[in-house]
N, C-alpha and C positions, 0 to 999 in steps of 0.2 A: 901585562896580561888584561884582556878585555873579559868582562864578565856581561851576561845578559839578564835581564829582568824575567820573573817566571812567566809575566806575560809574552814577551820577547821569544822565550822558550817554547811556550805553547804555539805560538805562529811559525816556528821553524818546526816544531814536531808536524802541524797539520801541512805544512809545505812538504815536508820529506814523505809524511803519508801518501801523499797526492801521488808524488813520484813513482813511490814504492809500488802503488795500484796500477801504475802503466808500464812496468817491465814485460818484456816478452816471455813466454812461460819457458823457454829453455834457459833464457838469462837467469830469470827467477830461480828455477829448480836448481841450477849450478851454484848460484849465490847460496840458495837454501842448504845444499849439500854441504857446503863450506862450512856455514855456521853450525851445523850439526857436528863436523868433525872437530871444530874449533872448541865448542863447549865439551867435547869428550876428551879434548886435550888437556883442557883444565881438570875436568874430573879424574882422569887418569893420573895424573901427577900429584891431585890431592889424594888419591888411594894409596900410591906408593908413600908419600912423604908422611901420612897418617898411620901406616902400618907399624905396629906394635907400640905405639905412644900411649894407649892407654893403659897397658901393663905397668907401665913406669910412673907415669904423669897423671893417670885418670881418665876417664872419658870425657871430661869438659874440656880439658887441654887436647885431648884428641880431635875432639870437634873444632876447637879454635884453629889448629893445625890445618886441619881439612878445609876449613874456611877461607885459611889465610892463603893457600896455594890455588883454590879453584878460580878466583877471579880472572887469572890468565885468559881463561875460555872467552868471557865477555870481552875483555880488551882486544884479542885478537878479532873478535866478531865486528867491533865497533871501528877499530882502526884497519881494518882489512876488507871494510865493505861488504860483510856477508848479511844474510837474511837470516833473522831468528824469529820464530814465532812470538815468543812471549814478547818481545820488544814489538812486533808489529800487531799485538793485541793492544797495543796503546796508539802506535803512530795511525794505523787505519781509522780508529773510531775517531780520532781526533779530528781529522782530515774530513770524516763525514759531518761531524759536529760543526765544522767550519764551513761545510757547504762546497769543499774542494773537490770531493770524490762521491760516489754512490755505493749503497750497501751491498750492491751486486759486486762492485769491484773490491770491496772489502773482502767479500767470501773468496772471491778469486784468487785474491793474496793470500788470505789465511789456509786456503785449502793446498796449495801449491808449495807454500814455504813449510808447513807441516808435513807434507811428503818428503820433502827434500831433506829436512831436518832428520826425519826418522831413518832415512836412507844412510845420510852422512854419518849417524851416530851409530848403527849397527855396523858399517863397514870398519869404524873405528874399534867396536867392541870385538869385531873378528880378528882384526890384526893384533890388537893387544892380548887378547886372550891367547892366541898363540905365538905371543912374543913374551914380554915380562912377566905374565902370570902364569906362564909353565916353563919347565925346563925339560928337554929332550934327551933321551939316550940314544946311542948309535944305532940300536935297532929301531926307533922312532916310538918308545914309550914315553908316554907324558908324565911329569910329576908337577902337580901344583906349587907354585912357590908361595913364600909367606905373603907377596903380594897379591897373588890369585885369591889366597884364603881370605884376606881382607876384602877383596872385591866380592868374594860370595856372600859375607857377612854383611855388606852393604848392600846388594842386591835382596838379600833373604829379608832384611828389615823394611825394605821398600815394597815389597808383596804382602807385608805382615798385617794389613788392614781388612779386618774380617768384621762381616755384621754391618748393620745401618750405622751405629756409634762410629766405628772404625773407618768406615768410609766418609762419614761425615768430617771426622778429624781430618784424614787425607785430603779433602775438599778445603776445609779451612786454612790447611798448612800449605795448599796452593794458592789460596787468596794472598796470605802473609807473603809468600815468596815472591809472586810477581808484583805486588805492591814495592817491594823492595827493588826487585830488578829494573823495574820503569822508573823509580826514582833514581836509580843510579844511572839510567839513561838521560832522564831529565835534567840531573846535575852536570853528566858529562856535555851536554848541548850548551849549558851555562856558561862554559869556558871556551877557550879559542886555542889554547896551547896542548900539545900533547902530554906532558907531564900533569897538568890539570886535570885532563881528561882521565887520565888513568887513576890519579889519585881520587877522584870523585868517583869512578866506577867501582874500585876497589872495596871501600869502606861498607856500601850498602850490601854488595855481594858477600862479603866475609859475613856479616851480619846473618844475612838469610841461610846460608850453608851452616854455620856454626849453630845456628838456632834450630836445625833440623827441619827446616820446611821443604817442601815439596816443589820440584821445578820439573815439569813434563819432559823438556828436551834433554835435560841432564839425565833423567831417568830412563830416556830411550836410549843411553849408553850404559849407566849404572846397572839395569836389570838385565840386558841381553848379554852384557858382559860376565855377570855373575851365572846365568843359565849356560853360557858357552863354557866357561871355566869350571863349573861344576860338573859338566859332563864329563870332564877328565878324571872325577872322583870316584864316580860309580855309585855316588849316594842320591838319593831323591829327596828333596826339600819340600814341604808343602807349599803350592802356589808359584814356586820358582819354574816356571815354566812361560810360554808365550800368551797362554790364554791367562794365567795370573798376571802377567805383565799388564795387560789391559784392564781387565776386571777388577784387578785389586790395588790398581795405583793410576797408569796412564789416562783413564777416562775422566777420574776423579780430579786428578792434579791439574788435568787441561782444562776443566771447568772452573776449578779454582783460580787457576793463572788469568784466564779470560775475565773473571768478576775483579779479580785484584788490579787488572790493566784498565779495563773500561770504566768500572765504577769509582774506585779509590784513587785513580791517578787522572786519566783522561777526562772524566765525568766531572769531576770534583774541581779539578784545575779550569775546566772549561767556563764552569759556573762562577768560580771566584773572578775570574780575568776576563769574563764575556764581554764587557764594553770595551777593555783594552785592546782584547783582539780584533775585535770587530773594526775598533778605530785603525790598527795597525793595518789589517787588510784592506781597508777602503783607501789608506794613503798610499799602499802598494800599488793599487790601481790608477 
């Protein structure tokens, strides 16, 4: 197994960020659509796997089970060559810091990938809400399953941030989340074997999910799945709607995710290994 130093990984991140910023729009949107769907696949199995666990083993173990299953989403993204906004929040800024791309291209990447992730996530939310989260009678009447009720509970919790301090909490959880997500990607790039990449990705992602942090792309699935599934119950839950999705979570988790990636991973690592990065880039030329 070959391992790469932090400086070498930073150079790899910058090169990957440059490449990502040059993808054609349709290609970029399709890759982003896949990433949104893949993250949702991990979120869906984590929802199903953690259903009922808290009643028998406690809330903490339920979170660990949720976290243990969720990483399949990012593993699919990385090994499947998809484009994820939270990862690109590290890749593109590192490329800008290294002088390999421009701020304009960074925005182009972020905007298109964000849109693609949102579409992929909502498509998966729709499919799963009409699939395993509900059961259907011959007459076409829907009954929400235990998995669907768990999905509603998760989505409800994610739109429960109210007031300035509540939204600030969501923002801070977004920072913590993407600090770990980008570290997972960083560690994955430090290895060259598939199994090593999987292990490197799994642990930080498990930690962020089990700890209850906020990932904007995952929430693009969790909240719509809860909204759609809850529609079959006839119950009205405060803020569990499309407006609440953005105002009570997505905006703030997105901003936190950006800070976590740009400041705590791309920025700090670039500063720490700046001389080694410049040396490696000059030698490559």
